[in-house]
C-alpha positions in Angstrom: 67.5 151.4 -54.4 68.8 154.5 -56.1 72.5 155.5 -56.0 73.2 156.8 -52.6 76.0 159.1 -51.9 77.2 158.7 -48.4 77.2 162.0 -46.5 77.9 162.7 -42.9 74.3 164.1 -42.5 72.8 161.1 -44.1 74.7 158.8 -41.9 73.7 160.8 -38.8 70.1 160.6 -39.8 70.2 156.9 -40.3 72.0 156.4 -37.0 69.3 158.4 -35.2 66.8 155.8 -36.4 68.9 152.9 -35.4 67.2 149.5 -35.8 64.1 150.5 -33.9 60.6 150.8 -35.4 60.2 154.2 -33.8 59.1 157.0 -36.2 60.7 160.4 -35.8 59.7 163.9 -37.0 62.3 166.1 -38.6 62.4 168.1 -35.4 63.1 165.0 -33.3 65.8 164.0 -35.7 67.4 167.4 -35.4 67.6 167.0 -31.6 69.2 163.6 -32.0 71.9 164.6 -34.4 75.2 165.4 -32.6 76.5 167.9 -35.0 74.3 170.9 -35.7 72.8 170.7 -39.1 70.7 173.1 -41.0 67.0 172.0 -40.8 66.7 172.6 -44.6 69.5 170.1 -45.1 67.7 167.5 -42.9 64.4 167.9 -44.8 66.3 167.6 -48.2 68.1 164.5 -46.9 64.8 162.9 -45.7 63.2 163.5 -49.1 66.2 161.9 -50.8 66.1 158.9 -48.4 62.4 158.5 -49.1 63.0 158.7 -52.8 65.6 156.0 -52.5 63.3 153.7 -50.5 65.3 154.0 -47.2 62.6 155.7 -45.2 58.9 156.1 -45.5 56.7 159.0 -44.2 53.2 159.4 -42.9 51.2 162.1 -41.1 50.7 161.8 -37.3 48.5 163.7 -35.0 48.4 167.4 -35.7 49.5 166.7 -39.3 53.1 166.3 -38.2 55.1 164.4 -40.8 57.0 161.3 -39.3 59.6 159.2 -40.9 60.5 155.6 -40.2 63.1 153.1 -41.7 61.9 151.0 -44.6 62.6 147.2 -44.7 61.6 146.0 -48.1 61.3 149.1 -50.2 63.1 150.3 -53.3 63.4 153.6 -55.1 60.5 152.6 -57.4 58.0 151.2 -54.8 57.3 151.7 -51.1 55.7 148.5 -49.7 53.8 149.7 -46.7 50.4 148.6 -45.5 51.2 148.5 -41.9 49.6 150.8 -39.4 51.4 153.3 -37.2 50.7 153.9 -33.5 51.0 157.2 -31.6 50.8 157.4 -27.8 48.6 160.3 -26.7 50.5 160.5 -23.4 54.2 160.4 -24.4 53.8 161.2 -28.1 56.0 158.3 -29.2 55.2 157.1 -32.7 56.1 153.7 -34.2 55.4 151.3 -36.9 53.3 148.2 -36.0 54.4 144.7 -37.0 51.3 143.6 -38.9 49.9 144.3 -42.3 46.4 145.6 -43.0 45.1 144.1 -46.2 43.3 146.7 -48.3 41.0 146.0 -51.2 40.8 148.6 -53.9 37.3 149.8 -54.8 36.2 149.4 -58.4 37.5 152.0 -60.8 39.8 153.6 -58.3 43.6 153.6 -58.3 44.9 153.9 -54.7 48.4 155.3 -54.6 48.7 155.8 -50.9 47.0 154.9 -47.7 47.7 155.7 -44.0 46.4 154.1 -40.9 47.2 155.9 -37.6 46.1 154.3 -34.4 46.2 156.5 -31.3 46.0 155.5 -27.6 48.3 154.7 -24.7 51.5 152.7 -25.2 52.4 149.9 -22.8 54.6 152.3 -20.7 51.9 155.0 -20.3 49.0 152.6 -19.7 50.6 150.9 -16.7 
């Protein structure tokens, strides 16, 4: 992991994630941070946290960028081949706990893949 300078904004962003597997957009993070923070600062901090291997990002429905905590990443490599799930009823987005093995087609170098599953979560389907 890169050298991380502790800042109040960075600590507030990480606290908003907590230990859950929930993914949050920058807008959602802004609403969870107690102290009002400039949205540009939040975007910059998310970019820094992603560069340091602390969070990873992916595109959800409507091309909204979501962020989630990393668990085994570093500043040189993000290790994610898990899918993400977005509920079409409540819009909650989260990381799923299983890996999806991917094979690389011949002569191609894959640098990123994203799998987004959409449907109804356990709370909305009951």
